[in-house]
C-alpha positions in Angstrom: -2.7 -33.2 -9.2 -4.3 -32.1 -5.9 -4.9 -28.4 -5.4 -5.4 -27.4 -1.8 -7.5 -24.6 -0.5 -5.5 -21.3 0.0 -6.3 -21.3 3.7 -4.6 -24.7 4.2 -1.4 -23.3 2.7 -1.6 -20.3 4.9 -2.0 -22.3 8.0 0.8 -24.7 7.1 3.1 -21.9 6.1 2.5 -20.3 9.5 1.0 -17.1 8.2 -1.9 -16.9 10.6 -0.1 -17.3 13.9 0.3 -13.9 15.7 4.1 -14.1 15.9 4.4 -14.5 12.1 6.4 -11.7 10.4 3.7 -11.5 7.7 1.5 -9.7 10.3 3.9 -6.7 10.3 4.1 -6.6 6.5 0.3 -7.0 6.2 -0.2 -4.1 8.6 2.1 -1.8 6.6 0.8 -2.8 3.2 -2.9 -2.8 4.0 -3.2 0.2 6.1 -5.5 2.8 4.5 -2.6 5.2 3.8 -0.2 2.4 2.8 -2.5 1.2 0.1 -3.3 4.7 -1.2 0.3 5.7 -1.3 1.3 2.5 -3.2 -1.6 3.0 -5.7 -0.6 6.7 -6.1 2.9 5.7 -7.0 1.7 3.0 -9.5 1.7 5.5 -12.3 5.3 6.7 -11.6 7.5 8.6 -9.3 6.1 11.6 -7.3 7.5 14.3 -5.1 6.3 14.9 -1.6 3.8 17.6 -2.5 2.5 15.7 -5.4 1.8 12.7 -3.2 -0.1 14.9 -0.7 -2.3 16.2 -3.5 -2.9 12.7 -5.0 -3.6 11.1 -1.6 -6.2 13.6 -0.6 -6.7 13.9 3.1 -3.4 12.5 4.3 -1.6 14.6 6.9 2.0 15.5 6.7 2.7 13.3 9.7 0.9 10.3 8.3 2.5 10.7 4.8 6.0 10.9 6.5 5.2 7.9 8.7 3.8 5.8 5.8 6.6 6.6 3.4 9.2 5.8 6.1 7.6 2.3 6.6 7.2 1.6 2.9 10.8 2.6 2.2 12.1 0.5 5.1 10.1 -2.5 3.9 11.6 -2.1 0.4 8.4 -1.2 -1.4 9.2 2.4 -2.1 12.6 4.0 -3.1 13.4 7.5 -1.8 15.6 9.6 -4.1 17.0 12.7 -2.4 18.9 15.1 -4.6 21.2 17.8 -3.2 19.7 20.7 -5.1 18.4 24.0 -3.8 15.7 23.6 -2.8 16.2 19.9 -2.0 14.3 17.5 -4.3 13.0 14.2 -3.0 11.2 11.8 -5.3 9.4 8.6 -4.3 8.9 5.6 -6.6 8.0 2.0 -6.4 10.8 -0.6 -6.2 10.5 -3.9 -8.1 8.9 -5.4 -5.0 6.5 -2.4 -4.8 5.5 -2.8 -8.4 4.9 -6.5 -7.8 2.8 -5.8 -4.8 0.9 -3.0 -6.5 0.0 -5.2 -9.4 -1.9 -7.3 -6.9 -3.5 -4.3 -5.1 -4.9 -2.6 -8.1 -7.5 -5.3 -8.9 -8.6 -5.1 -5.3 -8.9 -1.3 -5.5 -10.8 -1.6 -8.8 -13.3 -4.0 -7.0 -13.6 -1.7 -4.0 -14.2 1.4 -6.2 -16.8 -0.5 -8.2 -18.7 -1.7 -5.1 -18.0 1.0 -2.4 -21.2 3.0 -3.0 -23.5 0.0 -2.8 -21.7 -1.3 0.3 -21.9 2.1 2.1 -25.6 2.5 1.1 -26.4 -1.0 2.4 -24.6 -0.3 5.7 -26.5 3.0 6.1 -29.8 1.2 5.7 -28.9 -1.3 8.4 
């Protein structure tokens, strides 16, 4: 059995060309706020205010924009309940859980190495 290099598969599947739909999905999923919102939801559903506290530093505008995109892409489900006051919960969909299972190891690596990388960059 011949196993090809991952880059060869990406090139033959058309992932690298600029017009490929994967570019839009990649942009949504790997934006700073997109990754952080997905990781925040990996532990379970959260309300708007809870998400703002967990994803420290995100503005209301960016949270709204990021959630709108992640909901439209099918990674996050929005559950609005007609109560007073209105209650809106956000949770990962099955697609979102599958994606987040792949993002969490990357985030672990980044967390473990971020300090050294930033220190090296500052010395350059």
